[in-house]
C-alpha positions in Angstrom: 28.0 -46.4 38.6 27.4 -42.9 38.6 29.3 -42.3 35.4 26.8 -45.0 34.1 23.5 -43.3 35.3 24.8 -39.8 33.7 25.2 -41.3 30.7 22.0 -42.9 30.6 20.3 -39.8 31.6 21.7 -37.8 29.1 21.3 -40.5 26.2 17.2 -40.7 27.5 17.1 -36.4 27.5 18.7 -36.8 23.6 16.4 -39.2 22.5 13.4 -37.6 24.4 13.7 -34.0 22.9 16.0 -34.7 20.0 13.4 -36.4 18.6 10.7 -33.6 18.7 13.5 -31.6 17.4 13.7 -33.5 14.5 10.2 -33.7 13.6 10.2 -30.0 14.1 13.1 -29.7 11.6 11.4 -31.9 9.1 8.4 -30.3 9.1 9.7 -26.7 8.6 11.9 -28.2 5.5 8.6 -29.6 4.3 7.0 -26.3 4.3 10.3 -24.6 2.9 10.1 -27.0 -0.1 6.4 -26.8 -0.7 6.8 -22.8 -0.7 9.8 -22.8 -3.2 7.7 -24.8 -5.3 5.0 -22.4 -5.3 7.5 -19.5 -6.0 8.6 -21.6 -9.0 5.4 -22.0 -10.0 4.9 -18.6 -9.9 8.1 -17.2 -11.6 7.4 -19.6 -14.7 3.6 -18.5 -15.4 3.8 -15.2 -17.3 0.1 -14.8 -17.0 0.6 -15.3 -13.3 3.1 -12.4 -13.4 1.2 -10.0 -15.1 -1.8 -10.6 -12.9 0.2 -9.9 -10.0 2.1 -6.5 -11.4 -1.1 -5.0 -11.6 -2.4 -5.6 -8.4 0.5 -4.1 -7.0 0.7 -0.5 -6.6 4.0 1.2 -8.4 5.8 3.5 -6.0 8.6 5.4 -7.2 11.7 6.2 -3.8 11.1 9.6 -2.5 13.4 12.6 -3.6 14.4 15.7 -2.1 11.7 17.8 -1.1 11.6 20.2 -3.8 11.7 17.8 -6.6 9.0 15.7 -5.0 6.8 18.1 -4.0 6.5 19.1 -8.2 6.6 15.5 -9.2 3.9 14.6 -7.0 2.2 18.1 -7.8 1.7 17.7 -11.6 1.1 13.6 -11.4 -2.4 14.4 -9.6 -2.8 17.1 -11.9 -2.7 15.0 -14.7 -5.0 12.5 -12.9 -7.3 15.0 -12.2 -7.6 16.3 -15.7 -8.1 12.5 -17.2 -11.0 12.2 -14.5 -12.6 15.4 -15.9 -12.4 16.9 -12.5 -11.9 20.8 -11.9 -9.8 22.0 -8.8 -8.4 25.0 -7.2 -4.8 25.2 -7.1 -3.3 22.6 -5.1 -2.3 23.7 -1.7 0.8 22.4 0.1 0.3 21.4 3.6 3.5 21.7 6.1 5.9 19.1 6.0 6.3 16.6 9.5 8.3 13.8 10.2 6.0 10.8 11.2 8.3 8.6 14.4 7.9 5.3 12.1 9.3 6.4 8.6 12.7 7.9 8.5 11.0 10.1 5.7 8.9 13.1 6.0 5.8 13.7 5.1 4.5 16.3 2.4 0.9 16.6 1.9 -1.3 18.2 -0.7 -4.8 19.2 -0.3 -7.2 20.1 -2.9 -10.7 21.6 -3.8 -13.0 21.5 -6.5 -16.0 20.3 -8.0 -17.1 17.1 -10.0 -19.7 14.4 -10.7 -19.7 11.4 -8.6 -18.7 9.1 -10.7 -15.8 11.3 -12.1 -14.7 10.9 -8.4 -15.1 7.2 -8.2 -12.8 6.8 -11.4 -10.3 9.4 -10.4 -10.2 7.0 -6.6 -10.2 3.9 -8.7 -6.9 5.2 -10.6 -5.3 6.7 -7.5 -2.8 3.4 -7.6 -1.1 4.5 -10.9 0.3 7.2 -9.1 4.0 5.9 -8.1 4.5 9.0 -5.7 0.8 8.8 -3.7 1.5 7.3 -0.2 -2.2 7.7 0.4 -5.4 9.8 0.9 -5.0 11.2 3.7 -8.5 13.3 4.2 -12.0 12.7 1.7 -15.0 15.2 2.3 -17.2 15.4 -0.6 -20.8 17.0 0.0 -23.7 17.6 -2.4 -27.0 19.4 -2.1 -29.3 17.6 0.0 -32.4 19.9 -0.8 -33.1 18.0 -3.7 -34.3 14.4 -4.1 -32.1 11.8 -4.7 -33.1 11.2 -8.3 -32.7 14.5 -8.9 -29.0 14.9 -7.8 -27.6 11.8 -9.9 -25.9 14.1 -12.5 -25.4 17.4 -10.2 -21.9 18.2 -9.3 -20.4 17.3 -5.8 -17.9 19.4 -3.9 -14.8 17.6 -2.6 -11.9 18.2 -0.5 -9.0 15.7 -0.5 -5.4 15.5 1.1 -2.9 13.0 -0.3 0.6 12.4 1.3 3.7 11.3 -0.1 7.2 10.8 1.2 10.3 13.0 0.7 13.6 12.9 1.6 
């Protein structure tokens, strides 16, 4: 009698909780199948792939410090030149190692003068820099003595700090 009661209790538990687990399992399988179908659509649609590729910034694997600093500096200099921004020579700040990343962080600081629309063009094209990790600091200052209508085409002073990873 005890044996039949134990088997009955086990069967009740299996049917009660087993069906819930099976329902969860079938929902998970359906979600996975849907995700695979969506991925297959993206892989076969070349126009979507090109749109996605333009949205994702390009990033190069960090090099050793001596090599990376010159690659990064040269690329930034090209981007400044392309935007028409005149800067003072770029300054390297001390390299530091953050806690959460296995690479060290190299920062470059620059100061210069440009028009506001040149700065916006430069910032919009920064995603093309494969060595850029982030803009750490950005300051710009304009002459506030003149009315806003006259300031439109005047130059502003900029102070930017960028970062990249190094091995």
